[in-house]
N, C-alpha and C positions, 0 to 999 in steps of 0.2 A: 233896486233888488227885487228880486223875484219873489214871487208871494206865497205863502207858504206850503208846501206840499202837506195833504191829509194824511194819516198814517195811523194803523190801529194796530196792538198788539195785544196780545195776552201772556198773561203770567202763570205758567203752572206747575203743577209738581206734587210729592207728597204732603201728607199734614207736617205743619210744622216745622216748615223746613226754612222758615222767615219769607215766603212769597210777599204777604202785605208790609212786610218791616221793609223790603226793599223796596216796594210801590210810597209809602209814605215819605220814606228818607228821602227817597228820591221829588218828589212832587211839596212835600211841605218842611222838608230839611230837619224834620227833627225825627228819633228813635222812638217806637212803641217798645215798651219795656214789657207788658203785658201781654199775655196771650187770648185772644177772643177768637173761635175757630172764624172763618171768613164764609159766608153764604156767596156773596158774589160783588165786588164793588167795583166803578169805574174813576179813573181819576184823567184828568188832562194834562197836557205839558208840552211848551214850547222847547222842541230841542232843536241845537243847532250843529248841525254834520257837514263837514266841508264848505263851510259858508250858504249854508242852504238851512233854511227853519222850516222845522216839520212841526205841524199841530197836532201833537200824539193823544190819541184816544187809550189809556191803556186800564184793558180788562183783570182785574183781580180776581182770578176762579178761586173756589174753596178746593180743599185737598184732595188728589188722586188718589186710590189705591187699583189695585189691578181690577178690582170689580168695578171701578165708577166706569160711570158713563156720560163720557163727552157729550154736550147736547148743541142744537145748533149755532147757538149764542156763542159758542167755543169757536165757531166755525165762519159763521157769516161776514164778510167784511174784514176778517182778519188779515193783515198781512204779513205778521211775521209772531215768530213762539217765543219766549224766556222761558227755557225748562229749568228749573231750579232744584238742586239737592241742598243737603245740607253735607259739610264737612265731617261734623260726628256723626255720619249713618249712611252705611253701606244700603241697607235698603231703599234709602232714598234716593242715591245712585244708581242703583239697579233699576228705581222705577222710570228715569229717564230715558231708557230704552225703550219701556213700554209703553209710556205715554207718545213717546215719537211715535213707535209701529200702529197706535191709534189715530194719532192725525192724519197722517200718511194713510191710513187705511180710508178711512172717512171723505179724505179730500181728492183719494183714488189717485195718489199722482206719487212720483220716486222723490222729490226731494220739497223742500218749503224753508220758507230763509228762517233759520233758529240760533238764538246763543245759547249757550249753557252756562249755569251761572254757580259756583260752589259756593255757598254763602256760609255765615259764620267762621272763618278764615279768622277771627282774631281768637280764636279758641287756642288752648292750651295744644301742644303737641299730641300728648298724651290720650287727648281726648278724639283724637283726629281718626275716622276709618277710612276715609278715600285721600290719597294724596294729592298734590299737584299733576301729578304724571300719568295719575289715574285720567285725572277730568281732560287733560292736554291729551292722551291718549284716543277718548272717545271724541272728541272735537274732529281730531285728524279722520277716525274711523270714518264718521258721518257726515264730514267736509260743512263743518258750522262753526260757527265763533266759541269762544270758552273766554270766562276768568273765574277767578276767583275774587271775592266782595265780600265784604263787612258790612251788613246794615248799620249795626252797632257803632261804628266808629267812620260809618260814611268813607270807606274804603275802596275806589273799585264801581261803586255804584251807578256813577254817573258813564263811567266806561262800558260796563254792561248793556247800558241802554243805548247809548252808542255804536256799539259791536252791533246791536241788533239791527239798528237801523242800516250801518254799512251792510249787513246780510240783504236785508229786503230792495236796497238800491242796487245790487250786485245782482239780486234775481230780476230786479224789474229792467235793467239795462248791462244784460250779460255783456256786451260785447265792447261798450263805451264808446261810440263814434270819435277817432281821431279827430283832432282841433284841424276847422278847415283851413286849407291852404288857402294863398291869396291870388294863387295860378288861375288863369283863366285859359280854358282851351276854344278855342272858336273853329 
């Protein structure tokens, strides 16, 4: 079996959207009901994707707003970004594009592996400010992965991280060489 590939991802988004809850649910398997604003935490977890193990470092960042400055810790060695919004907060959804632009501007690139996650999908319909269609349209517009998730009920949490690993692998192996033929030309 091939040795694990090292990957480092950052979870970014507005305050109170559930970034830490997603990370803790994914890594430790439980839901944190109380809210303590994060300064920054790092978690580690092995992720299996398409038969390959990925030793993944997950950087859980402090909540962002339009005035926040992303510092170099948010960029050095990061392979991909999970941009999180709450389905009950339109402003947090709009911040996804602002944060993405900040990342692209800082890196001086036109694209970076991203997975957008609409957290708190377990909330009642009348609590929603962002529909699944809104999230899907944004992901199609900026060509990235997207899913809704519920950290509380562990719905699609693993899928979100697998989608991000998939986006990273797609960017690192854009053409994915076709399988080798047994034909030898002489």
